[in-house]
C-alpha positions as CSV (number, residue, x, y, z in Angstrom):
1,M,13.9,-5.8,41.6
2,G,15.5,-9.1,39.8
3,F,13.1,-8.6,37.0
4,W,14.6,-5.5,36.0
5,R,18.4,-6.6,36.7
6,V,17.5,-8.5,33.3
7,E,15.4,-6.3,31.5
8,W,16.9,-3.3,32.0
9,K,18.4,-3.2,28.6
10,A,15.1,-4.1,26.7
11,A,13.4,-1.1,29.3
12,I,15.9,1.6,28.7
13,L,15.1,1.1,24.5
14,L,11.7,0.7,24.5
15,V,10.7,3.3,26.8
16,G,13.6,5.3,25.3
17,G,12.2,5.0,21.7
18,F,8.6,5.4,23.2
19,L,9.7,8.9,24.9
20,A,11.8,9.8,21.7
21,S,8.5,9.6,19.6
22,F,6.0,11.3,22.0
23,Y,8.8,14.5,22.5
24,L,9.8,14.0,18.8
25,P,10.5,18.2,18.0
26,V,9.1,17.8,14.4
27,E,9.1,21.4,13.6
28,W,12.3,22.2,15.6
29,I,14.0,19.6,13.0
30,A,11.9,21.1,10.0
31,S,12.9,24.5,10.7
32,R,16.5,23.5,10.9
33,I,17.0,21.0,8.2
34,P,14.9,21.0,4.7
35,M,12.9,17.5,4.7
36,P,10.7,16.6,1.7
37,G,6.9,16.8,3.1
38,P,6.6,12.9,3.3
39,L,9.4,12.5,5.7
40,T,7.8,15.2,7.9
41,E,4.8,13.6,7.8
42,S,5.9,10.2,9.0
43,L,7.6,12.0,12.3
44,S,4.6,13.6,12.3
45,L,2.4,10.5,12.4
46,V,4.8,8.3,14.7
47,R,4.8,11.3,17.2
48,W,1.0,11.7,16.8
49,Y,0.4,8.2,17.4
50,A,2.7,7.7,20.4
51,R,0.7,10.8,22.2
52,E,-2.5,9.4,21.4
53,H,-2.7,5.5,21.5
54,V,0.6,4.1,23.2
55,L,-0.1,5.5,26.8
56,L,-4.1,5.1,26.4
57,C,-4.7,2.3,24.2
58,L,-1.6,-0.2,24.0
59,V,-0.6,-0.4,27.8
60,P,-4.1,-1.0,29.2
61,A,-4.4,-3.8,26.3
62,F,-0.9,-5.3,27.3
63,F,-2.0,-5.6,30.4
64,I,-5.0,-7.3,29.3
65,A,-3.3,-9.5,27.4
66,G,-0.4,-10.6,29.8
67,A,-3.4,-11.6,32.3
68,I,-5.2,-13.6,29.7
69,G,-2.1,-15.5,29.8
70,V,-1.7,-15.9,33.5
71,F,-5.3,-16.0,34.9
72,I,-7.1,-17.5,32.4
73,S,-6.9,-21.1,32.2
74,Q,-5.7,-22.8,28.9
75,G,-9.0,-24.9,29.3
76,A,-11.4,-22.2,29.2
77,V,-9.8,-20.8,26.1
78,M,-9.8,-24.1,24.7
79,K,-13.5,-24.8,25.5
80,Y,-14.7,-21.7,24.3
81,L,-12.4,-20.7,21.3
82,G,-10.3,-23.6,20.8
83,P,-10.1,-25.8,17.6
84,K,-12.8,-28.4,19.2
85,A,-15.1,-25.6,20.7
86,H,-18.8,-25.4,19.8
87,K,-18.2,-23.6,16.5
88,V,-21.6,-21.2,16.9
89,L,-20.6,-20.4,20.3
90,A,-16.7,-20.0,19.4
91,Y,-17.5,-17.8,16.1
92,G,-20.8,-15.7,17.9
93,V,-18.5,-14.7,20.5
94,A,-15.6,-13.8,18.6
95,S,-17.1,-11.9,15.8
96,V,-19.5,-9.3,18.1
97,S,-16.4,-9.2,20.3
98,G,-15.8,-5.2,18.8
99,S,-19.1,-4.2,20.2
100,V,-17.6,-4.0,23.5
101,L,-14.4,-3.2,22.6
102,A,-13.7,0.2,20.9
103,V,-10.1,-0.6,20.0
104,C,-8.3,0.1,16.7
105,S,-6.3,-2.4,14.2
106,C,-3.4,-1.8,16.6
107,T,-4.7,-2.0,20.4
108,V,-6.4,-5.1,19.3
109,L,-3.2,-6.8,18.5
110,P,-1.9,-7.6,22.2
111,L,-5.5,-8.9,22.8
112,F,-5.6,-11.2,20.0
113,A,-2.1,-12.3,20.6
114,G,-3.0,-13.1,24.4
115,I,-6.0,-15.3,23.2
116,Y,-3.9,-17.2,20.5
117,K,-1.1,-18.3,22.2
118,R,-3.8,-19.2,24.6
119,G,-5.1,-22.2,23.1
120,A,-7.5,-20.7,20.9
121,G,-8.3,-21.7,17.6
122,L,-6.9,-20.3,14.2
123,G,-10.8,-19.3,13.2
124,P,-12.2,-18.0,16.2
125,A,-8.9,-15.9,16.8
126,A,-8.9,-14.6,13.4
127,A,-12.9,-13.7,13.7
128,F,-11.8,-11.9,17.0
129,L,-8.8,-9.6,15.0
130,Y,-11.0,-8.8,12.7
131,S,-14.1,-8.1,14.7
132,G,-12.0,-6.2,17.5
133,P,-11.7,-3.2,15.4
134,A,-14.6,-3.3,13.1
135,I,-17.9,-3.7,14.9
136,N,-17.0,-0.4,16.5
137,V,-20.7,0.5,17.9
138,L,-20.0,4.1,18.2
139,A,-18.1,4.2,14.5
140,I,-20.6,2.4,13.1
141,I,-23.6,5.0,14.8
142,L,-21.3,7.7,13.5
143,T,-21.3,6.5,10.2
144,A,-25.1,6.2,10.1
145,R,-25.3,9.6,11.2
146,V,-22.9,11.0,9.0
147,L,-22.7,9.1,5.8
148,G,-26.4,7.4,6.0
149,V,-28.5,4.9,7.6
150,E,-27.8,2.6,4.6
151,I,-24.1,2.6,4.4
152,G,-24.2,2.7,8.5
153,T,-26.3,-0.4,8.0
154,A,-24.0,-1.8,5.7
155,R,-20.7,-1.6,7.8
156,A,-22.5,-3.5,10.7
157,F,-23.9,-5.8,8.9
158,G,-21.0,-6.8,6.5
159,A,-17.8,-6.8,9.8
160,V,-20.2,-9.1,11.5
161,L,-20.4,-11.4,8.2
162,F,-16.8,-10.8,7.6
163,A,-16.1,-11.9,10.9
164,V,-17.5,-15.3,10.7
165,V,-16.8,-15.9,7.2
166,I,-12.9,-14.9,7.4
167,G,-12.5,-17.1,10.5
168,I,-14.1,-20.1,9.0
169,A,-12.0,-19.8,5.9
170,M,-8.9,-19.5,7.8
171,H,-9.8,-22.7,9.5
172,L,-10.8,-24.7,6.6
173,M,-7.4,-23.3,4.8
174,F,-5.3,-24.6,7.8
175,R,-7.2,-27.2,9.2
176,A,-4.6,-30.0,9.3
177,E,-2.4,-27.3,11.6
178,E,-5.6,-27.1,13.4
179,L,-6.3,-30.5,14.2
180,A,-2.6,-31.4,15.2
181,K,-3.1,-28.8,17.4
182,A,-6.7,-29.7,18.6
183,E,-4.7,-33.2,19.2
184,A,-1.6,-32.0,20.9
185,Q,-4.1,-30.0,23.4
186,S,-6.4,-32.9,23.9
187,G,-3.1,-34.3,25.5
188,L,-2.5,-31.8,28.0
189,P,-3.0,-32.2,31.7
190,E,-6.0,-30.2,32.9
191,E,-5.2,-27.4,35.1
192,P,-6.6,-27.2,39.0
193,P,-9.3,-24.9,39.3
194,G,-8.2,-21.5,40.3
195,R,-10.4,-18.3,41.8
196,P,-14.0,-17.9,41.1
197,L,-15.1,-17.2,37.2
198,W,-16.9,-14.0,39.1
199,Q,-13.9,-12.6,40.5
200,T,-11.8,-13.1,37.1
201,G,-14.6,-11.7,35.2
202,L,-15.0,-8.7,37.4
203,F,-11.2,-8.5,37.1
204,F,-11.2,-8.3,33.7
205,A,-14.3,-6.1,33.5
206,A,-12.2,-3.4,35.6
207,M,-9.5,-3.2,32.9
208,I,-11.8,-3.6,29.9
209,A,-13.6,-0.6,31.0
210,I,-10.3,1.3,31.9
211,L,-9.4,0.9,28.4
212,V,-12.8,1.8,27.1
213,F,-13.6,4.9,28.7
214,A,-10.2,6.6,28.8
215,N,-10.2,6.1,25.2
216,W,-14.0,6.9,24.7
217,G,-14.2,9.6,21.5
218,A,-16.3,12.7,21.2
219,P,-19.5,11.9,19.7
220,A,-21.0,14.2,16.6
221,E,-23.9,16.0,18.8
222,S,-23.3,17.4,22.0
223,A,-26.6,15.5,23.9
224,G,-27.4,12.5,24.6
225,I,-26.2,9.4,26.5
226,W,-23.1,9.3,24.3
227,H,-22.1,12.4,24.8
228,T,-22.9,11.9,28.8
229,I,-20.5,9.3,28.6
230,Y,-17.8,11.1,27.3
231,A,-18.3,13.9,29.6
232,A,-17.8,11.8,32.3
233,K,-14.7,9.6,30.6
234,W,-12.4,10.4,33.4
235,V,-14.7,9.8,36.3
236,L,-15.8,6.6,34.8
237,T,-12.3,5.5,34.3
238,G,-11.2,6.5,37.6
239,A,-14.1,4.5,39.0
240,A,-12.8,1.2,37.0
241,A,-9.7,1.6,38.6
242,L,-10.9,1.8,41.9
243,V,-12.6,-1.2,41.0
244,L,-8.9,-2.9,39.7
245,A,-7.4,-1.9,43.0
246,F,-10.1,-3.2,45.1
247,V,-9.9,-6.8,43.1
248,L,-6.1,-6.7,43.5
249,V,-6.0,-6.2,47.5
250,A,-8.9,-8.3,47.7
251,W,-8.4,-11.4,45.9
252,Y,-4.5,-11.1,44.1
253,G,-2.4,-10.8,47.4
254,V,-1.6,-6.7,46.5
255,P,-1.0,-5.0,49.9
256,W,-2.7,-2.0,50.5
257,R,0.2,0.0,51.0
258,G,1.3,-0.6,48.0
259,M,-1.9,0.9,46.4
260,R,-0.1,4.5,47.2
261,L,1.2,5.4,43.9
262,P,-1.6,4.2,41.8
263,G,-4.1,5.5,44.4
264,V,-2.8,9.1,43.7
265,A,-3.2,8.4,39.9
266,V,-6.9,7.1,40.5
267,A,-7.3,10.5,42.6
268,G,-6.1,12.5,39.8
269,T,-8.1,10.6,36.9
270,I,-11.4,11.5,39.2
271,A,-10.5,15.0,39.7
272,G,-10.5,15.4,36.2
273,F,-7.1,15.4,34.5
274,S,-8.8,15.5,31.2
275,S,-6.8,18.1,29.9
276,H,-3.7,16.1,31.0
277,P,-4.3,12.3,31.4
278,A,-0.8,11.4,30.6
279,I,-0.1,12.5,34.2
280,P,-2.4,10.1,35.9
281,F,-2.3,7.4,33.6
282,T,1.8,7.5,33.8
283,T,1.5,7.5,37.5
284,G,-0.6,4.7,37.6
285,V,1.0,2.4,34.9
286,I,4.5,2.8,37.0
287,G,2.3,2.3,40.1
288,L,1.2,-1.0,38.7
289,S,4.3,-2.0,37.4
290,A,6.2,-1.8,40.4
291,L,3.7,-3.4,42.5
292,A,3.4,-6.3,39.8
293,T,7.2,-6.7,39.8
294,S,7.8,-6.4,43.5
295,G,5.1,-8.8,44.3
296,N,3.9,-12.6,44.5
297,D,5.0,-14.6,41.8
298,E,1.0,-14.3,40.2
299,M,2.0,-10.8,40.2
300,Q,5.6,-11.3,38.7
301,E,4.5,-13.7,36.2
302,W,1.5,-11.0,35.0
303,F,3.7,-8.3,34.5
304,S,6.4,-10.8,33.0
305,S,3.8,-11.9,30.3
306,S,2.4,-8.3,29.4
307,W,6.2,-6.8,29.1
308,A,6.7,-9.9,26.8
309,F,3.8,-8.7,25.0
310,A,4.9,-5.0,25.0
311,K,8.8,-5.7,23.6
312,Q,7.1,-8.0,20.7
313,I,4.6,-5.9,19.1
314,L,5.3,-1.9,20.3
315,P,8.5,-1.9,18.2
316,L,7.0,-3.1,15.2
317,L,4.1,-0.8,15.4
318,L,6.1,2.3,15.8
319,V,8.1,1.3,12.3
320,G,5.1,0.5,10.6
321,V,3.5,4.0,11.7
322,L,6.6,5.8,10.2
323,V,6.6,3.9,7.0
324,A,2.5,4.3,6.5
325,G,3.3,8.1,7.3
326,L,5.5,8.1,4.6
327,L,3.8,6.6,1.7
328,L,0.1,8.1,2.8
329,G,0.8,10.9,5.4
330,R,-1.7,11.8,8.2
331,P,-5.6,12.5,7.5
332,G,-5.7,15.7,5.6
333,E,-2.1,15.5,4.7
334,E,-0.1,14.0,1.9
335,G,2.6,11.4,2.1
336,L,4.7,10.0,-1.2
337,I,1.4,9.0,-2.5
338,P,-0.7,12.1,-2.9
339,A,-4.2,12.5,-1.9
340,A,-5.0,13.3,-5.6
341,W,-4.7,9.9,-7.1
342,I,-6.5,7.9,-4.6
343,S,-9.4,10.2,-5.0
344,A,-9.3,9.9,-8.7
345,A,-8.9,6.4,-8.6
346,V,-11.9,5.8,-6.3
347,G,-14.7,7.0,-8.2
348,G,-17.5,5.4,-9.9
349,N,-18.2,1.4,-9.0
350,S,-15.4,-0.5,-10.8
351,L,-13.7,-3.4,-10.1
352,V,-10.6,-1.2,-10.2
353,A,-11.8,1.2,-7.7
354,N,-13.1,-1.0,-5.3
355,L,-9.9,-2.7,-5.1
356,F,-7.6,0.1,-5.0
357,A,-10.2,1.3,-1.7
358,S,-9.5,-2.1,-0.3
359,V,-6.4,-2.0,-0.6
360,A,-5.7,1.2,0.6
361,G,-8.1,1.1,3.5
362,A,-5.8,-2.1,4.3
363,L,-2.8,-0.1,4.2
364,M,-3.7,3.3,5.5
365,Y,-3.9,3.3,10.2
366,F,-6.8,4.8,11.1
367,A,-7.2,5.6,14.9
368,T,-11.1,4.6,15.9
369,L,-13.5,6.8,14.4
370,T,-11.1,9.2,11.8
371,E,-12.5,6.8,9.3
372,V,-15.6,8.5,9.0
373,P,-14.9,12.1,8.4
374,I,-11.8,10.8,6.2
375,L,-14.4,9.3,4.3
376,E,-16.8,12.1,3.8
377,G,-14.3,14.5,2.3
378,L,-13.9,11.5,-0.6
379,L,-17.4,10.9,-0.9
380,G,-17.6,14.9,-1.6
381,N,-14.8,14.5,-4.4
382,G,-16.6,12.2,-6.1
383,M,-16.0,8.6,-4.6
384,G,-18.4,5.9,-5.6
385,K,-20.3,4.6,-2.4
386,G,-19.2,0.8,-3.3
387,P,-15.5,1.9,-2.7
388,A,-16.3,3.9,0.3
389,L,-18.4,0.6,1.8
390,A,-15.2,-1.2,0.6
391,L,-12.8,0.9,2.5
392,L,-14.9,0.7,5.6
393,L,-14.7,-2.7,5.9
394,A,-11.2,-3.3,5.0
395,G,-9.4,-0.1,6.5
396,P,-10.2,0.0,10.4
397,A,-9.4,-3.6,10.6
398,L,-6.2,-4.0,9.0
399,S,-3.1,-1.6,8.3
400,L,0.3,-1.5,7.5
401,P,1.9,-1.6,11.6
402,N,-0.9,-4.3,12.2
403,M,0.3,-6.3,9.5
404,L,3.7,-6.5,10.7
405,V,2.6,-7.2,14.0
406,I,0.2,-10.6,13.0
407,R,3.1,-11.6,10.8
408,S,5.7,-11.6,14.1
409,I,2.3,-13.7,15.9
410,M,1.2,-16.2,13.2
411,G,3.5,-16.3,10.6
412,T,3.6,-14.8,7.0
413,K,1.2,-17.3,5.3
414,K,-1.4,-17.1,7.5
415,T,-1.1,-13.1,7.4
416,L,-1.5,-13.2,3.7
417,V,-4.2,-15.3,3.8
418,F,-5.8,-13.1,6.6
419,V,-5.2,-9.8,4.6
420,G,-6.1,-11.5,1.3
421,L,-9.3,-12.5,2.5
422,T,-10.3,-9.2,4.2
423,V,-9.5,-7.1,0.7
424,V,-10.9,-9.6,-1.7
425,M,-14.5,-9.9,0.3
426,A,-14.4,-5.9,0.7
427,T,-13.8,-5.1,-2.8
428,V,-16.7,-7.9,-3.6
429,T,-19.0,-6.4,-1.1
430,G,-18.4,-2.9,-2.2
431,L,-18.9,-3.9,-6.2
432,I,-22.4,-5.3,-5.0
433,Y,-23.4,-2.6,-2.6
434,G,-22.1,0.1,-5.2
435,A,-24.5,-1.6,-8.2
436,L,-27.4,-1.4,-5.8
437,F,-27.2,1.9,-4.0
438,D,-24.9,4.1,-5.9
């Protein structure tokens, strides 16, 4: 328990801030203290974010990011994603990663930080950062079903292309830094070989499966393969947790007796706690944290790395969500900027309309799949098809909370370039698409 003797103050602040957001009594406060609408929206959005995204999305992502830093060798990251990696392979892998990870613009951040700090080149890391939330198979299918096949196809093609172009542009703009980074890495001693690749792969596959299935959204239709997966999401999540438990015991030195508390969580998940997923998830997180902090050196290093990402990222995200809610409100509600202004500004296919849609999308926070019904309403109120695509290409990959965290990871200059490239490319693509199809 030496870890907690050092980190207890940070733990109280971080967990206390999360619980305060989770149980924030917005209605009770509003009934006793007159509050302007935007402030109510800000508090409501941060409560919603804490309940819907922190536990099920961010916590698994923190553990995955921490594992990247401990269990994946720096040599492997540099071989496939480093500054000197084969460019077709590096950008190919990074640009389609979002088809596997159904994550939003905030959940991708710990994963991006993990591979970037482990030695990935700026270009492939930026391509991964964009593609993670942008190339979501479910979101693209829902876009095609609800908004039309042509805009769904344009979104899929544009997202892959954007990831590659943004990654290459970031690499070229900061080429001198990347060359210096590559030279510094070339002088590092080779790490001794660790576990077989298939064991490490199964370890990460189990954690990614937990992240993906726990956050599997309801499809538009009540039949078909996507609905079947949705109906079985908690059984699949529990099964993935069982695989993770087996891997930890078999190859990572965790004793069977230590799996009792996580085992309760797995049993609860498989038993169908779908109406209260926080119960088994919280139990599992507490059990895994206790195992890691009291386990062998490797387990303790894993938790320390995950905890470092949580301390860096979570406070910035909560502050960013508060500000985003104050300015733009929740979906269907209004912040300081009236929704009518946004609807009026994105009509037609002018440069201003496309630019406004790109900037608004970049600032707003979209949970996975929520951008589609929002756009359906905007299109019904006169939004042009060009600005709609511009918002689809800029919105899911960026948000105000996302930008705050990116800045803390790779600095102000690189963040401004990344955001600028995304907004400009979304604007130009919207103009072209609107001219062809509006």
